RODREN-788528 format. One line per field, with one value per atom (N, C-alpha, C, O): residue number from 1; y, x, z; residue in one letter. Coordinates in Angstrom, 3 decimals, padded with zeros to 6 digits, always signed. Layout:
N
seza	c(NUM,...)
Y	c(Y,...)
X	c(X,...)
Z	c(Z,...)
lumlo	c(A,...)
% end
This chain:
135
seza	c(1,1,1,1,2,2,2,2,3,3,3,3,4,4,4,4,5,5,5,5,6,6,6,6,7,7,7,7,8,8,8,8,9,9,9,9,10,10,10,10,11,11,11,11,12,12,12,12,13,13,13,13,14,14,14,14,15,15,15,15,16,16,16,16,17,17,17,17,18,18,18,18,19,19,19,19,20,20,20,20,21,21,21,21,22,22,22,22,23,23,23,23,24,24,24,24,25,25,25,25,26,26,26,26,27,27,27,27,28,28,28,28,29,29,29,29,30,30,30,30,31,31,31,31,32,32,32,32,33,33,33,33,34,34,34,34,35,35,35,35,36,36,36,36,37,37,37,37,38,38,38,38,39,39,39,39,40,40,40,40,41,41,41,41,42,42,42,42,43,43,43,43,44,44,44,44,45,45,45,45,46,46,46,46,47,47,47,47,48,48,48,48,49,49,49,49,50,50,50,50,51,51,51,51,52,52,52,52,53,53,53,53,54,54,54,54,55,55,55,55,56,56,56,56,57,57,57,57,58,58,58,58,59,59,59,59,60,60,60,60,61,61,61,61,62,62,62,62,63,63,63,63,64,64,64,64,65,65,65,65,66,66,66,66,67,67,67,67,68,68,68,68,69,69,69,69,70,70,70,70,71,71,71,71,72,72,72,72,73,73,73,73,74,74,74,74,75,75,75,75,76,76,76,76,77,77,77,77,78,78,78,78,79,79,79,79,80,80,80,80,81,81,81,81,82,82,82,82,83,83,83,83,84,84,84,84,85,85,85,85,86,86,86,86,87,87,87,87,88,88,88,88,89,89,89,89,90,90,90,90,91,91,91,91,92,92,92,92,93,93,93,93,94,94,94,94,95,95,95,95,96,96,96,96,97,97,97,97,98,98,98,98,99,99,99,99,100,100,100,100,101,101,101,101,102,102,102,102,103,103,103,103,104,104,104,104,105,105,105,105,106,106,106,106,107,107,107,107,108,108,108,108,109,109,109,109,110,110,110,110,111,111,111,111,112,112,112,112,113,113,113,113,114,114,114,114,115,115,115,115,116,116,116,116,117,117,117,117,118,118,118,118,119,119,119,119,120,120,120,120,121,121,121,121,122,122,122,122,123,123,123,123,124,124,124,124,125,125,125,125,126,126,126,126,127,127,127,127,128,128,128,128,129,129,129,129,130,130,130,130,131,131,131,131,132,132,132,132,133,133,133,133,134,134,134,134,135,135,135,135)
Y	c(+042.234,+043.456,+044.346,+043.919,+045.546,+046.443,+047.505,+048.046,+047.760,+048.747,+050.042,+050.071,+051.097,+052.383,+053.037,+053.007,+053.618,+054.321,+055.641,+056.360,+055.946,+057.228,+058.306,+058.106,+059.434,+060.533,+061.214,+061.370,+061.609,+062.262,+063.692,+064.371,+064.147,+065.544,+066.497,+066.228,+067.587,+068.564,+069.375,+069.897,+069.466,+070.250,+071.450,+071.359,+072.548,+073.759,+074.979,+074.935,+076.022,+077.261,+078.118,+078.388,+078.543,+079.391,+080.767,+081.421,+081.192,+082.461,+083.514,+084.556,+083.249,+084.187,+085.522,+086.562,+085.527,+086.785,+087.298,+088.240,+086.700,+087.107,+088.542,+089.277,+088.937,+090.306,+091.320,+092.397,+091.003,+091.893,+092.034,+093.130,+090.924,+090.941,+091.752,+092.545,+091.561,+092.307,+093.794,+094.612,+094.156,+095.560,+096.191,+097.322,+095.472,+095.996,+096.139,+097.117,+095.194,+095.312,+096.499,+097.212,+096.706,+097.842,+099.156,+100.048,+099.293,+100.513,+100.687,+101.804,+099.599,+099.688,+100.194,+101.097,+099.637,+100.053,+101.474,+102.191,+101.877,+103.256,+104.237,+105.326,+103.861,+104.750,+104.747,+105.766,+103.613,+103.489,+104.007,+104.296,+104.130,+104.558,+106.072,+106.744,+106.587,+108.031,+108.269,+107.620,+109.193,+109.519,+110.761,+111.787,+110.663,+111.796,+112.710,+112.275,+113.960,+114.945,+115.848,+116.098,+116.320,+117.197,+118.607,+119.186,+119.151,+120.508,+121.525,+122.303,+121.526,+122.447,+123.901,+124.189,+124.791,+126.229,+126.737,+126.104,+127.878,+128.500,+129.139,+130.078,+128.626,+129.177,+129.442,+128.729,+130.474,+130.777,+130.341,+130.998,+129.217,+128.643,+129.529,+130.170,+129.566,+130.337,+129.668,+128.489,+130.407,+129.894,+129.362,+129.866,+128.333,+127.760,+127.499,+127.218,+127.593,+127.355,+125.883,+125.543,+125.017,+123.578,+122.878,+123.162,+121.962,+121.184,+119.712,+119.369,+118.851,+117.408,+116.793,+117.238,+115.780,+115.101,+114.103,+113.494,+113.937,+112.993,+111.559,+111.242,+110.703,+109.292,+108.461,+107.293,+109.033,+108.285,+108.185,+109.066,+107.112,+106.995,+108.078,+108.589,+108.423,+109.532,+109.272,+110.215,+108.009,+107.734,+107.926,+107.939,+108.074,+108.314,+109.778,+110.091,+110.666,+112.095,+112.801,+112.614,+113.605,+114.390,+115.863,+116.360,+116.554,+117.948,+118.865,+118.703,+119.823,+120.864,+122.186,+122.609,+122.838,+124.096,+125.257,+125.201,+126.307,+127.547,+128.688,+128.893,+129.429,+130.531,+131.824,+131.851,+132.891,+134.165,+134.783,+135.591,+134.424,+134.973,+134.157,+134.546,+133.026,+132.199,+131.058,+130.371,+130.846,+129.708,+128.422,+128.394,+127.348,+126.057,+125.015,+124.932,+124.223,+123.178,+121.852,+121.753,+120.835,+119.466,+118.566,+118.598,+117.766,+116.861,+117.609,+117.150,+118.742,+119.577,+120.081,+120.368,+120.193,+120.755,+121.949,+121.892,+123.035,+124.204,+123.992,+123.582,+124.279,+124.036,+125.265,+126.136,+125.322,+126.288,+125.696,+124.489,+126.540,+126.064,+125.031,+124.061,+125.231,+124.332,+122.937,+121.984,+122.792,+121.505,+120.663,+119.511,+121.204,+120.503,+119.206,+118.168,+119.235,+118.025,+116.960,+115.766,+117.383,+116.418,+115.680,+114.533,+116.319,+115.687,+114.843,+113.744,+115.345,+114.685,+113.432,+112.418,+113.483,+112.384,+111.030,+110.069,+110.900,+109.580,+109.114,+107.921,+110.059,+109.680,+109.201,+108.224,+109.886,+109.511,+108.199,+107.418,+107.952,+106.707,+105.503,+104.425,+105.674,+104.586,+104.328,+103.210,+105.335,+105.204,+105.740,+106.952,+104.827,+105.230,+105.948,+106.715,+105.713,+106.320,+107.655,+108.208,+108.188,+109.405,+110.598,+110.872,+111.297,+112.505,+113.686,+113.663,+114.709,+115.914,+116.875,+117.230,+117.291,+118.245,+119.571,+119.708,+120.546,+121.861,+122.712,+122.901,+123.215,+124.108,+125.445,+125.661,+126.315,+127.618,+128.687,+128.604,+129.674,+130.787,+131.563,+131.619,+132.154,+132.890,+134.143,+134.682,+134.617,+135.798,+135.461,+136.354,+134.176,+133.774,+134.271,+134.218,+134.757,+135.221,+134.033,+132.969,+134.227,+133.148,+132.667,+131.520,+133.521,+133.117,+131.988,+131.079,+132.032,+130.978,+129.679,+128.611,+129.768,+128.577,+127.972,+126.750,+128.810,+128.331,+127.650,+126.625,+128.215,+127.587,+126.219,+125.285,+126.091,+124.795,+123.804,+122.627,+124.260,+123.388,+122.879,+121.707,+123.735,+123.308,+122.292,+121.342,+122.476,+121.505,+120.162,+119.107,+120.200,+118.961,+118.250,+117.023,+119.021,+118.447,+117.785,+116.716,+118.418,+117.836,+116.538,+115.660,+116.412,+115.203,+114.156,+113.134,+114.394,+113.487,+113.282,+112.228,+114.273,+114.220,+114.937,+116.155,+114.178,+114.767,+114.687,+115.248,+114.004,+113.872,+114.913,+114.638,+116.124,+117.256,+117.716,+117.800,+118.008,+118.498,+119.862,+120.083,+120.776,+122.114,+122.249,+122.156,+122.467,+122.541,+123.901,+124.928,+123.895,+125.126,+124.889,+123.749,+125.989,+125.923,+126.180,+126.905,+125.598,+125.884,+127.312,+127.874,+127.898,+129.265,+129.370,+130.462)
X	c(+065.049,+065.055,+066.150,+067.295,+065.795,+066.791,+067.206,+066.390,+068.478,+069.032,+069.257,+069.917,+068.692,+068.846,+070.149,+070.515,+070.825,+072.066,+071.762,+070.838,+072.550,+072.379,+073.056,+074.135,+072.399,+072.997,+074.066,+073.917,+075.133,+076.229,+075.818,+075.180,+076.185,+075.865,+076.723,+077.892,+076.129,+076.852,+077.765,+077.332,+079.022,+079.975,+080.416,+081.344,+079.756,+080.075,+079.859,+079.115,+080.497,+080.352,+079.322,+079.445,+078.313,+077.310,+077.906,+078.446,+077.805,+078.402,+077.358,+077.694,+076.123,+075.082,+075.180,+074.867,+075.599,+075.658,+077.099,+077.334,+078.037,+079.434,+079.670,+080.446,+079.017,+079.214,+078.661,+079.235,+077.578,+077.040,+078.017,+078.229,+078.600,+079.546,+080.785,+081.267,+081.295,+082.483,+082.173,+083.003,+081.013,+080.623,+080.515,+080.958,+079.930,+079.820,+081.207,+081.453,+082.104,+083.460,+084.195,+084.917,+084.012,+084.648,+084.155,+084.960,+082.862,+082.310,+082.811,+083.128,+082.888,+083.386,+084.814,+085.122,+085.699,+087.096,+087.279,+088.177,+086.444,+086.531,+086.091,+086.654,+085.092,+084.602,+085.522,+085.650,+086.163,+086.987,+088.407,+089.090,+088.862,+090.232,+090.304,+089.477,+091.302,+091.523,+092.929,+093.879,+093.056,+094.350,+094.875,+094.197,+096.089,+096.683,+097.345,+098.145,+097.003,+097.649,+098.497,+098.164,+099.568,+100.467,+099.904,+099.739,+099.614,+099.062,+100.185,+100.316,+100.997,+102.116,+101.676,+100.508,+102.605,+102.360,+102.154,+102.576,+101.505,+101.328,+102.647,+103.124,+103.222,+104.477,+104.341,+103.638,+105.024,+105.094,+106.483,+107.480,+106.535,+107.822,+108.558,+107.934,+109.875,+110.653,+110.635,+110.299,+110.989,+111.035,+112.435,+113.424,+112.507,+113.790,+113.781,+112.734,+114.951,+115.041,+114.848,+114.139,+115.474,+115.323,+115.046,+115.675,+114.095,+113.749,+113.744,+113.584,+113.920,+113.879,+112.929,+112.848,+112.220,+111.278,+112.030,+113.006,+111.569,+112.197,+111.918,+110.821,+112.925,+112.751,+112.310,+111.958,+112.322,+111.986,+110.475,+109.741,+110.004,+108.564,+108.085,+108.862,+106.803,+106.268,+106.348,+106.479,+106.271,+106.325,+107.730,+107.898,+108.732,+110.097,+110.504,+111.695,+109.536,+109.820,+109.206,+108.029,+110.009,+109.547,+109.617,+110.678,+108.493,+108.423,+108.716,+108.150,+109.601,+109.918,+109.481,+110.029,+108.494,+107.966,+108.547,+108.628,+108.950,+109.410,+108.670,+108.825,+107.869,+107.129,+107.929,+109.033,+107.364,+108.085,+108.390,+109.313,+107.636,+107.898,+108.926,+109.324,+109.365,+110.373,+109.804,+110.545,+108.479,+107.895,+108.272,+108.333,+108.528,+108.956,+107.907,+107.477,+107.498,+106.507,+107.033,+107.443,+107.011,+107.373,+106.259,+105.916,+105.696,+104.587,+103.435,+102.891,+103.079,+101.960,+102.147,+101.163,+103.395,+103.688,+104.607,+105.582,+104.291,+105.156,+106.313,+106.113,+107.533,+108.729,+109.614,+109.520,+110.480,+111.565,+112.733,+112.780,+113.670,+114.824,+115.612,+116.115,+115.723,+116.512,+115.908,+116.625,+114.606,+113.922,+113.948,+113.514,+114.440,+114.394,+115.195,+114.699,+116.404,+117.245,+116.654,+116.795,+115.987,+115.380,+114.207,+113.929,+113.526,+112.397,+112.897,+112.392,+113.882,+114.353,+115.179,+115.039,+116.024,+116.967,+116.283,+116.685,+115.267,+114.624,+113.936,+113.924,+113.363,+112.705,+113.723,+113.485,+114.852,+115.889,+116.548,+116.939,+116.673,+117.285,+116.405,+116.923,+115.077,+114.152,+114.040,+113.724,+114.290,+114.153,+115.420,+115.617,+116.278,+117.549,+117.343,+118.207,+116.226,+115.953,+115.225,+114.781,+115.091,+114.337,+114.979,+116.167,+114.182,+114.613,+113.884,+112.662,+114.627,+114.038,+113.763,+114.675,+112.522,+112.144,+111.817,+110.793,+112.706,+112.494,+111.645,+111.978,+110.556,+109.675,+109.669,+108.896,+110.529,+110.618,+110.047,+110.154,+109.449,+108.866,+109.981,+111.109,+109.661,+110.691,+111.158,+112.217,+110.388,+110.778,+111.326,+111.496,+111.604,+112.187,+113.616,+114.359,+113.997,+115.363,+116.320,+116.035,+117.444,+118.404,+118.991,+119.427,+119.009,+119.524,+118.708,+119.272,+117.386,+116.514,+116.749,+116.832,+116.857,+117.100,+118.454,+118.584,+119.455,+120.780,+120.756,+121.410,+120.005,+119.888,+119.224,+119.637,+118.201,+117.531,+118.489,+118.506,+119.275,+120.267,+121.283,+121.659,+121.732,+122.675,+122.041,+122.703,+120.768,+120.064,+119.912,+120.026,+119.656,+119.563,+120.915,+120.981,+121.979,+123.319,+123.590,+124.198,+123.139,+123.303,+122.516,+122.912,+121.412,+120.582,+121.033,+120.367,+122.154,+122.711,+121.762,+121.775,+120.951,+120.052,+120.742,+120.635,+121.440,+122.233,+121.547,+122.045,+120.422,+119.680,+118.564,+117.439,+118.904,+117.979,+117.635,+118.502,+116.374,+115.849,+115.239,+114.649,+115.367,+114.783,+113.691,+113.965,+112.463,+111.324,+111.255,+111.540,+110.873,+110.713,+109.681,+109.332,+109.196,+108.275,+109.064,+110.059,+108.636,+109.340,+109.080,+108.020,+110.049,+109.928,+108.976,+108.765)
Z	c(+074.649,+075.369,+074.774,+074.622,+074.451,+073.878,+074.911,+075.657,+074.909,+075.855,+075.084,+074.045,+075.623,+074.983,+075.431,+076.605,+074.469,+074.760,+075.445,+075.063,+076.457,+077.135,+076.298,+075.739,+076.230,+075.466,+076.321,+077.533,+075.657,+076.364,+076.712,+075.907,+077.910,+078.248,+077.414,+077.139,+077.031,+076.232,+077.155,+078.182,+076.765,+077.572,+076.746,+075.942,+076.949,+076.217,+077.101,+078.081,+076.750,+077.497,+076.785,+075.590,+077.520,+076.866,+076.572,+077.464,+075.337,+074.933,+074.569,+074.007,+074.881,+074.474,+075.223,+074.643,+076.475,+077.219,+077.383,+078.139,+076.698,+076.858,+076.380,+076.990,+075.311,+074.834,+075.840,+075.997,+076.510,+077.539,+078.706,+079.223,+079.107,+080.227,+079.861,+080.670,+078.669,+078.237,+078.165,+078.561,+077.676,+077.579,+078.970,+079.168,+079.936,+081.299,+081.945,+082.651,+081.718,+082.253,+081.646,+082.343,+080.359,+079.694,+080.285,+080.554,+080.490,+081.085,+082.512,+082.922,+083.274,+084.652,+084.688,+085.467,+083.868,+083.894,+083.360,+083.803,+082.423,+081.940,+083.022,+083.138,+083.811,+084.862,+086.081,+086.759,+086.365,+087.568,+087.373,+088.355,+086.141,+085.881,+085.854,+085.237,+086.529,+086.468,+085.954,+086.392,+085.033,+084.462,+085.152,+085.207,+085.679,+086.371,+085.360,+084.532,+085.439,+084.594,+085.475,+086.633,+084.927,+085.669,+085.622,+084.548,+086.783,+086.853,+086.847,+085.902,+087.892,+087.962,+088.077,+088.337,+087.884,+087.917,+086.494,+085.527,+086.385,+085.072,+084.653,+085.291,+083.589,+083.084,+081.588,+080.872,+081.141,+079.720,+079.271,+079.571,+078.544,+078.160,+077.165,+076.319,+077.263,+076.291,+074.921,+074.807,+073.899,+072.528,+072.238,+072.769,+071.386,+070.991,+069.494,+068.912,+068.873,+067.422,+067.089,+066.142,+067.864,+067.604,+068.925,+069.945,+068.883,+070.069,+069.680,+068.508,+070.668,+070.452,+071.463,+072.608,+071.039,+071.909,+072.783,+072.344,+074.029,+074.941,+074.493,+074.034,+074.634,+074.286,+075.480,+075.316,+076.673,+077.878,+078.042,+077.594,+078.685,+078.935,+079.899,+080.705,+079.809,+080.608,+082.100,+082.880,+082.521,+083.956,+084.523,+085.743,+083.674,+084.127,+083.986,+083.986,+083.867,+083.757,+084.964,+085.273,+085.635,+086.772,+086.382,+086.003,+086.476,+086.069,+087.253,+088.334,+087.034,+088.010,+087.390,+086.372,+088.002,+087.489,+088.283,+089.510,+087.579,+088.212,+087.520,+086.316,+088.278,+087.649,+087.730,+088.274,+087.186,+087.080,+088.435,+088.541,+089.483,+090.816,+091.586,+092.684,+091.024,+091.686,+092.510,+093.212,+092.431,+093.146,+092.424,+091.195,+093.188,+092.639,+093.002,+094.152,+092.019,+092.240,+091.698,+090.541,+092.564,+092.169,+092.673,+093.855,+091.786,+092.092,+092.770,+093.774,+092.220,+092.687,+094.115,+094.797,+094.581,+095.904,+095.735,+094.986,+096.436,+096.416,+097.384,+098.527,+096.911,+097.707,+097.730,+096.865,+098.739,+098.756,+097.984,+097.747,+097.596,+096.826,+097.628,+097.061,+098.945,+099.783,+099.883,+100.186,+099.636,+099.776,+098.507,+098.529,+097.417,+096.134,+096.187,+095.748,+096.705,+096.729,+097.651,+097.385,+098.742,+099.662,+099.013,+099.365,+098.081,+097.386,+096.217,+095.986,+095.481,+094.257,+094.575,+093.890,+095.585,+095.820,+096.015,+095.359,+096.882,+097.010,+095.729,+095.425,+094.980,+093.724,+092.696,+091.985,+092.621,+091.670,+092.060,+091.193,+093.358,+093.820,+093.480,+093.188,+093.516,+093.199,+091.706,+091.301,+090.879,+089.425,+088.767,+088.677,+088.307,+087.691,+086.362,+085.937,+085.709,+084.402,+084.534,+083.528,+085.754,+085.983,+085.278,+085.451,+084.487,+083.801,+084.420,+084.564,+084.784,+085.340,+084.188,+083.441,+084.044,+083.003,+083.678,+084.348,+083.491,+084.094,+083.166,+081.996,+083.696,+082.956,+083.687,+084.620,+083.251,+083.904,+082.981,+081.758,+083.592,+082.853,+082.161,+082.652,+081.030,+080.278,+081.017,+080.695,+082.000,+082.764,+084.147,+084.977,+084.408,+085.684,+085.764,+084.784,+086.943,+087.122,+087.069,+087.617,+086.409,+086.220,+087.539,+087.634,+088.558,+089.862,+090.474,+091.085,+090.319,+090.848,+090.094,+090.700,+088.772,+087.952,+088.315,+088.401,+088.525,+088.900,+090.269,+090.462,+091.220,+092.537,+092.445,+093.132,+091.606,+091.422,+090.757,+091.120,+089.801,+089.161,+090.179,+090.137,+091.086,+092.128,+093.063,+093.482,+093.397,+094.240,+093.517,+094.141,+092.214,+091.438,+091.406,+091.478,+091.299,+091.327,+092.672,+092.727,+093.765,+095.103,+095.255,+096.021,+094.538,+094.591,+093.587,+093.420,+092.914,+091.901,+090.725,+090.089,+090.438,+089.287,+088.135,+087.993,+087.327,+086.261,+084.904,+083.928,+084.829,+083.575,+083.579,+083.995,+083.104,+083.186,+081.772,+080.902,+081.562,+080.288,+080.542,+081.599,+079.604,+079.725,+078.671,+077.475,+079.110,+078.192,+077.523,+078.140,+076.255,+075.479,+074.387,+074.081,+073.800,+072.667,+071.396,+071.424,+070.281,+069.020,+068.561,+068.834,+067.864,+067.373,+066.221,+065.693)
lumlo	c(M,M,M,M,S,S,S,S,I,I,I,I,K,K,K,K,K,K,K,K,K,K,K,K,S,S,S,S,K,K,K,K,P,P,P,P,K,K,K,K,S,S,S,S,G,G,G,G,I,I,I,I,P,P,P,P,T,T,T,T,S,S,S,S,S,S,S,S,M,M,M,M,S,S,S,S,D,D,D,D,I,I,I,I,I,I,I,I,F,F,F,F,M,M,M,M,L,L,L,L,L,L,L,L,I,I,I,I,F,F,F,F,F,F,F,F,M,M,M,M,A,A,A,A,A,A,A,A,T,T,T,T,S,S,S,S,L,L,L,L,K,K,K,K,T,T,T,T,V,V,V,V,E,E,E,E,G,G,G,G,L,L,L,L,K,K,K,K,V,V,V,V,K,K,K,K,L,L,L,L,P,P,P,P,R,R,R,R,A,A,A,A,R,R,R,R,S,S,S,S,I,I,I,I,A,A,A,A,K,K,K,K,L,L,L,L,D,D,D,D,T,T,T,T,P,P,P,P,K,K,K,K,Q,Q,Q,Q,S,S,S,S,V,V,V,V,L,L,L,L,F,F,F,F,V,V,V,V,F,F,F,F,I,I,I,I,D,D,D,D,R,R,R,R,T,T,T,T,G,G,G,G,R,R,R,R,I,I,I,I,S,S,S,S,I,I,I,I,Q,Q,Q,Q,D,D,D,D,K,K,K,K,L,L,L,L,L,L,L,L,N,N,N,N,V,V,V,V,E,E,E,E,D,D,D,D,V,V,V,V,S,S,S,S,E,E,E,E,V,V,V,V,I,I,I,I,Y,Y,Y,Y,P,P,P,P,L,L,L,L,R,R,R,R,R,R,R,R,N,N,N,N,D,D,D,D,N,N,N,N,M,M,M,M,L,L,L,L,T,T,T,T,I,I,I,I,S,S,S,S,M,M,M,M,R,R,R,R,S,S,S,S,D,D,D,D,Q,Q,Q,Q,E,E,E,E,T,T,T,T,Q,Q,Q,Q,M,M,M,M,G,G,G,G,V,V,V,V,V,V,V,V,S,S,S,S,D,D,D,D,V,V,V,V,Q,Q,Q,Q,N,N,N,N,E,E,E,E,L,L,L,L,R,R,R,R,D,D,D,D,A,A,A,A,S,S,S,S,A,A,A,A,L,L,L,L,K,K,K,K,V,V,V,V,N,N,N,N,Y,Y,Y,Y,S,S,S,S,A,A,A,A,K,K,K,K,P,P,P,P,K,K,K,K)
% end
């Protein structure tokens, strides 16, 4: 009497539909992801002879927009000058690397810019950048 050997079950992962699954996941994540862009106010930046690019990551930059009429926008919200420090202080306290990038219109009155600078000083935001276009 002869005993037949049992065949071992194959232990493998089927890879025939893996490319389809990866393609569907890629399409899902592309459709589900939204990239936030900074809207801000319409400003015409002043010209500068020399400019330098920021070394900080984009998520550590907070944009403060000041238009020619003196309106102030932070995180797509219109604010009064007195409210700037109340908005900036908690954000700066949570992120020590936070850089404030002021984008003021070239025709903005210097008094408004100075008032915003004083509010930033009150919020202990001393890392301030002034945006400009190259000449």
